[in-house]
C-alpha positions in Angstrom: 31.2 -9.3 -39.3 27.5 -10.1 -39.0 24.7 -7.5 -39.0 22.7 -9.7 -36.7 22.3 -8.6 -33.1 21.1 -11.0 -30.4 19.6 -9.5 -27.2 18.9 -11.5 -24.1 16.4 -10.0 -21.6 16.8 -11.7 -18.3 13.4 -10.7 -17.0 10.8 -13.2 -15.8 7.2 -12.4 -16.5 5.4 -10.7 -13.6 3.6 -13.2 -11.3 -0.1 -13.0 -11.1 -1.1 -11.2 -7.8 -2.6 -13.4 -5.1 -6.1 -12.1 -4.2 -6.9 -12.7 -0.5 -10.4 -12.1 0.6 -10.1 -10.4 4.0 -13.8 -9.8 4.5 -16.6 -7.5 3.3 -16.1 -3.8 2.7 -18.8 -1.4 3.7 -20.9 -0.1 0.8 -21.0 3.5 2.0 -18.2 5.9 2.4 -20.0 8.3 4.7 -17.0 8.3 7.0 -13.9 6.6 5.6 -11.6 4.5 7.7 -8.1 5.0 6.3 -5.3 2.6 6.7 -1.7 3.7 6.2 1.1 1.3 5.5 4.5 2.9 6.0 7.3 0.9 4.3 9.8 2.2 6.8 11.8 4.4 4.4 12.7 7.9 5.4 9.9 10.4 4.9 7.2 7.9 4.0 5.3 8.9 7.2 5.4 12.6 6.0 4.1 11.6 2.5 1.3 9.5 4.0 0.3 12.2 6.4 0.1 14.7 3.5 -2.2 12.2 1.6 -4.5 11.9 4.7 -4.7 15.7 4.9 -5.7 15.9 1.2 -8.2 13.1 1.5 -9.7 14.8 4.6 -10.5 17.9 2.6 -12.8 16.0 0.2 -14.5 13.5 2.6 -15.0 12.7 6.2 -12.4 10.5 7.7 -13.6 8.5 10.7 -10.3 7.0 11.7 -6.7 6.5 10.5 -4.8 3.3 11.3 -1.1 3.7 10.8 1.2 0.7 10.7 4.9 0.4 9.8 6.7 -2.5 8.2 9.7 -3.7 10.1 12.0 -3.6 7.1 11.8 -2.0 3.7 13.2 -5.2 2.1 10.4 -7.5 3.5 6.7 -7.7 2.7 4.2 -6.7 5.3 3.4 -9.4 7.8 0.0 -11.3 7.8 -0.7 -9.6 11.2 -0.3 -6.1 9.7 -2.3 -7.0 6.6 -5.1 -8.5 8.7 -5.3 -5.5 11.0 -5.4 -3.1 8.0 -8.1 -5.2 6.4 -10.1 -5.3 9.6 -9.8 -1.6 10.5 -9.7 0.1 7.1 -11.9 0.8 4.1 -9.0 2.1 2.1 -5.3 1.5 2.6 -2.6 3.8 1.3 1.0 2.7 1.1 4.0 5.0 0.4 7.7 4.8 -0.3 9.9 7.9 0.2 13.4 9.1 0.7 
């Protein structure tokens, strides 16, 4: 019997994230435009609303754009990402159950 142990780890290295420039962000956060991306899991909307309530305590929130993915298993569409980029200074995404 050998004292040698061979381990195989079937993990691929993480891919480098693709950076997509979707326009300029405003320099001032006088009134924050929040974007919410709901991944469509149960209670994600409640978690996001709680986050908005807490952010609103510390700073003025001018608007909240809430969008929901069609499926938890799929990435957000380009349409959703473009709208969030256009209408938001900061986007929060949440998963919940």
